[in-house]
BAPASE-485284 format. One record per residue: x, y negated, z of N, C-alpha, C in turn. Coordinates in steps of 0.1 Angstrom, whole numbers, plus 5000, padded with zeros to 4 digits. Atoms other than C-alpha are relative to their C-alpha. Layout:
% residues N
XYZXYZXYZ;...
***
This chain:
% residues 75
500750134999500149985000500949905001;499250135000501349644992499449935009;500550114988501249385019499249884991;500450125005498549125009500249875004;499550134994500448865024501349954993;498750055007504048885010500250094984;500349925016503249174981501550125001;498949905000506249424994499250105006;500649884998505649785000499650005019;500349974988503949875036500350125004;499449874995505150155059498650065006;501049934993502450425068500350045012;499549954987502350525102498450005010;501049984991500050575132500149915014;500150064989499150355163499550105012;500449924992498750545195500449955013;499850034989498450535232499450105008;500349894994497350725263499349965010;500450084989496250475289500749975011;499150024989499150515310501349924997;499050065004501650375288499749904989;500250095011502250135260499450054990;500550005010500450125229501250004990;499149995010502950225199499750024989;500249985014503450235163501250114996;498749905003505450505147499850054985;499849965014506350555109499450164998;500049885001504950865096498550065002;501449924996502151115108500050075013;499549934987503351215139500049865012;499950094988502551015174501149975006;499050024997505250855192500250115014;499949924988506651105220500249935014;499550044983507251075258500949915001;498450055000510850965255499849874993;500050135007510050695228499249905007;501150094991507050535249500749975011;499350024985509150545280501049874998;499150135002511850335264499549914995;500550135009509750115245500049984986;499949985018510150245207498949964994;501550005010507450095184498849935010;500750064989505749905214499049884994;501150095007502549715201499749915012;500450094989502449395221498649964999;501450074994499149265214498950095000;500849894998497349595220499549985016;500549974985495149605253500050165004;499949854995495549925275498650045005;501349954993492450125285500250145006;499849874991491950445304499750104991;500249875010491150655271501350004992;499050015011493550755245499749994985;500750045016493350685208501150024991;499050015014495350705173499149944990;500850095014494750475142501050004991;499150035011496250515109500249874996;499750135003497850205101501349984992;498850045013500150025075500649885009;499350124995502749805088501049914991;499250105010504649525067501149955012;499050004991508049505088500549824997;499950105004508449155069499349905003;501050084996505448985078499750025014;500249974986505049145112498350025001;501649975001501249215101499850195000;500349844999499449575107498249964991;501449935006496249715084499350125006;500549854999494149975096498249974995;501550015002490350065085499450035013;500949984991487750045110498449974996;501250065000483950045111499449985014;500550044984481549925142498950064998;501349925001478750165147498449915009;501150084993475349995158499150085011;
***
């Protein structure tokens, strides 16, 4: 996917968190491991922690520092 802001190729990866540690982003299809979360690799500073765990497929542009992911809001 090309970044809509700068036009460069975005990296595909996963946002993940477990409610006890930082929300992280990791390139590829595997979520961050415990050691990576403990040392802060891929920490997403804009995320709010909750008591539930989650993963989100996301594309990240390292040049623009923008992330894109699909979502839908149920009524």
